[in-house]
C-alpha positions as CSV (number, residue, x, y, z in Angstrom):
1,X,146.6,170.8,22.3
2,X,143.3,169.0,22.4
3,X,143.2,167.4,25.9
4,X,140.9,164.8,27.4
5,X,141.1,164.3,31.1
6,X,139.4,161.5,33.1
7,X,139.1,162.0,36.8
8,X,136.8,160.8,39.7
9,X,133.8,163.1,40.1
10,X,135.1,164.6,43.3
11,X,138.1,166.2,41.5
12,X,136.3,167.7,38.6
13,X,136.1,171.2,40.2
14,X,139.8,171.4,40.9
15,X,140.7,170.1,37.4
16,X,138.5,172.8,35.9
17,X,140.2,175.5,37.9
18,X,143.6,174.2,37.1
19,X,142.8,174.2,33.3
20,X,141.6,177.8,33.5
21,X,144.9,178.8,35.2
22,X,146.8,177.2,32.4
23,X,144.9,179.4,29.8
24,X,142.8,176.4,28.8
25,X,139.4,176.6,27.0
26,X,136.9,174.0,28.3
27,X,135.1,172.4,25.4
28,X,132.8,170.1,27.4
29,X,132.3,167.6,30.2
30,X,130.8,164.1,30.3
31,X,130.0,161.7,33.2
32,X,131.0,158.0,32.8
33,X,130.5,155.6,35.7
34,X,131.6,157.8,38.6
35,X,134.2,159.6,36.5
36,X,134.2,163.0,34.8
37,X,135.7,163.4,31.4
38,X,136.8,167.0,30.7
39,X,137.6,168.0,27.1
40,X,139.6,171.2,26.6
41,X,142.1,173.1,24.4
42,X,145.2,174.1,26.3
43,X,148.5,175.6,25.0
44,X,151.3,173.0,24.8
45,X,153.6,175.2,26.9
46,X,151.2,174.9,29.8
47,X,150.9,171.1,29.5
48,X,154.6,170.2,29.9
49,X,154.4,169.2,33.5
50,X,150.7,168.3,33.6
51,X,151.2,164.5,34.2
52,X,152.8,165.2,37.6
53,X,150.4,167.9,38.5
54,X,147.4,165.7,37.7
55,X,148.7,162.8,39.7
56,X,149.1,165.1,42.8
57,X,145.7,166.8,42.3
58,X,143.8,163.5,42.0
59,X,145.9,161.2,44.3
60,X,147.0,159.2,41.3
61,X,143.5,158.4,40.1
62,X,143.3,160.8,37.1
63,X,144.5,160.2,33.5
64,X,144.8,162.4,30.4
65,X,145.6,162.2,26.8
66,X,146.4,165.0,24.4
67,X,147.0,165.5,20.7
68,X,147.9,168.5,18.5
69,X,144.8,170.6,17.6
70,X,146.1,173.7,15.9
71,X,148.5,176.6,16.1
72,X,147.3,179.8,17.8
73,X,148.6,183.3,18.4
74,X,150.7,183.8,21.5
75,X,149.5,186.6,23.8
76,X,151.6,189.7,23.7
77,X,153.0,189.6,27.2
78,X,154.1,186.0,26.8
79,X,155.5,186.8,23.3
80,X,157.7,189.5,24.9
81,X,159.1,187.1,27.5
82,X,160.0,184.5,24.7
83,X,161.7,187.1,22.6
84,X,163.7,188.5,25.5
85,X,164.8,185.0,26.6
86,X,165.8,184.1,23.0
87,X,167.9,187.3,22.7
88,X,169.6,186.7,26.1
89,X,170.4,183.1,25.0
90,X,172.1,184.4,21.9
91,X,174.0,187.1,23.8
92,X,172.2,190.0,22.2
93,X,171.8,193.0,24.5
94,X,168.2,193.6,25.4
95,X,167.1,197.2,25.2
96,X,165.5,198.5,28.4
97,X,162.4,200.7,28.0
98,X,162.6,204.0,29.9
């Protein structure tokens, strides 16, 4: 997802750290009248609860908008978790590696 987040300047550092923890790629930052606008690409799966998290991080003073940017390859360790969960949901036995 292409994400644009607007927060007061004092919260910019914590927003950057949070985006990095969500596997986000920072594209740039701008200052507009005491606010910082952060542009980033972040996987959709990492953005599902972002509205609540942003509100708590910025004391309700931050906002964001996002739109679909492109599809990308899922990292191998996350891919394995998705496949395992899908097999378990269908009742297929998952083979344990020895």
